[in-house]
N, C-alpha and C positions, 0 to 999 in steps of 0.2 A: 634351390628347388625343393619342393616338398616331396615326401615319399620316395626318396631316392633308393634304388636297390643296388647294393654293393655286390661286387664279384664280376670279374672280367667276362666269364663265359655267359652269364646271364645277360649282361649288357650287350654282348655281341648278338645274341639271339633277339633281344629286344629291339636293337637297332634295325635288324632286317625287317621285322614286322612293322616298325614305325615309319619306314620309308614312305608308304602311301600317305600317312598323315602329314608328314613334313612336306611332301609334294603338294598336298591340297592347300597348304598355307604358305607356299613359297613366295607368292606375290606379296604377302604381308611382310615378309622378312627381307626382301631384296628390292632396292630401288633400281629401275631400269631407265637410265638417263636418256636413251635415244628414242623415246616415243613408245607408242602402244605396241606391245609384242604381238606378232602374228600368232593367234591361238590355235595352232595346228597340232598341239600336244594331246596326248591321251590322258584323260582325267583319272584320278584315283577312284577306287571303288567305295569311297566314303564321302558322304555329305558332311559339311561342317555348319555350325550355327554361329550367327553373329547377332549380338545385341548392342544397341547404341541409344543414348539419350536423344541425340539429334544428328541428322545428316542433312547438310545443305549442299546443293549442286548447281553448277552452271551448264547450260546447253545439254539438257537431258534427252536421251532417246531410249525407246524400249520396243522390242520386237520379239517374235517367236523364233526359236531355233531348237537345236538338240545338241547334247554333249555325249560323247562316247568314250569308253575306256574298258578297263578290266577290273572286276571286283576282287575281293580278298581271296576268293576261291580260284582265281585265275580264269574266270568265265567272262567272255565279252558281253558288254551290255551297252544300251543307249538310253538316255533319259531326256524327256522334253524339258526345256528351260525357257524362261523369260529373260532375255538378255537386257540388262539395264546399263546404259553407257552415260558417262559424264565427261565433259571436257575438263572440269575440275570439281573437286568436292572436299568438304571438311567434315570430320566426324568427331563428335563429343562423347567421351566415356564409352569407348569401344571395348567389347569383349568378344573373343572368338574361341570356340572350342570344337574339338573333334575327339571321338571316342574310338579306341581300337580294342576290340574284344579278343579273347583267346590268345593272349601273348604267352608263349611257352614259359612255364615255371612262375609266371607272375599273375596271369588272369587279365582282367580288363584294366586298361590304362587310358587316362584322359589327358589330353594336351589342352592347356588353357593359356590364352594370350590376352593381355590387356594393354591398352595404350590410350593416350589422350585423356587421362583421368585427372590431370591437374589443370593448370591455367592454359596450357597449350593444347591445341586440337590436332588430331590426325589430319594430314593433308595428302591429297592424291591428285594426279593429273592423268588424263587419257585412260580412265578406269572403266573396265567392263566387268560385270558380275553375272555369272550364270546362275540364276535364281530359280529354285523350285517351289519356294513358299515365302510369302512376305506378309507381315502384319505391321501396320504403322498408321499414324495419323498423317495425312498427306496434304500439302498445299502447293499448287502449281500456279505459275504466272506465265501468261502468253502461251497457252497450250494448244496444240493441234492434235486431235484424235482422229484416227482413221487414215493416216498418211501411209502411202505405199512405202514399204521398208527400203526400197531402192532409192527413194528420193528424200531420205531423212535429213541430210545436211541442209541447213538454210543458207550457209555461206561456207567458203573455203576454210578448212580447219575445224569445222564442227564435226562431232562424231556421227558416223553412219553405221552400216553393218561392219562389224569388227573385222579388220584385215586378217586374212587367213581362214575365215569361216564363211566366205560368201556362198559356198556350195551347200551350206546347212540352213540357210534362210532364204526364202523366196523373196526376190526383189519386189514382187507384186503383192506380198502378204501384208496383213494388218500391222500397223505400228503407230506410235505416238511420239511426240516431242514437245519440249517446253523450254523456255529460256531460263527459268529459275524454279527450283524444287526445294521444298523443306519437308523432311520426314522426321517425325518425333515418335518416341516410344517404339523404336524399330526392333522387330524380331524377325530374323531372316534365316532361311536355310539355303545353302548354295553348294554347287559342285566345284566352282572355280572362280578365281578373281585374277584379273590381269590388269596391270597398270604401267604407265610410262614411268612415273615416279610415285613413291609411297614413303611419306615421312611419319614416323611413329615416335612421338615424344613420350617419355616415361614408360618405355616398353618393359613389360614383365611377361616372362614365359615360364610356366610351371607344369610339372607332371604330377598326376595324382593316381593312386591306386583306386580302382573302381570307377564308377560313372560320376563325373562332375561336369555339368554343362552350363552354358551361360543362361539358358532358360529351359524350362520343362514344357513339353507339348501339352 
């Protein structure tokens, strides 16, 4: 890891402050083999950024919802999100970053994670992303726009409203779905990611002093 800070006391304090950052990226680091996790958890108070050269997905859905949690000051908050779901997805050259300011005795610290940078791609199944901002070049095949969110699945096993979040999304609200999706030059901000499985070849996780993000606004 780059920019390691030595000293037991400092690392203990740092760990306490970094817990929200690690929670925000927990779905990246852990494979959940028993299918999509019910997303009834409270989100951290930090958005994270994701950059990728390409994302391809099967059985795509998207609908409006909101995420709620507690910010770094301990205050409750809620944020509107566009939930993007895929039955399966592959990601090429993925970078994820989250910045934690005001770490005691250290200052700002950035967590940077990279995977799928070699010949093997990141692979995910039953994945949902709570997205607040997305920039990409998008290509859809067999797309339906204006579907009621409650009728998203075309057949059994297709993604619909994420389990555990049904009360946050109106089943009568606007949604869209497509059989195949390709996103290139992806730049995304998100509050949470949940997946049934997440395989990250060539995983690298680094900590940096100061602000180091996968892309600049």
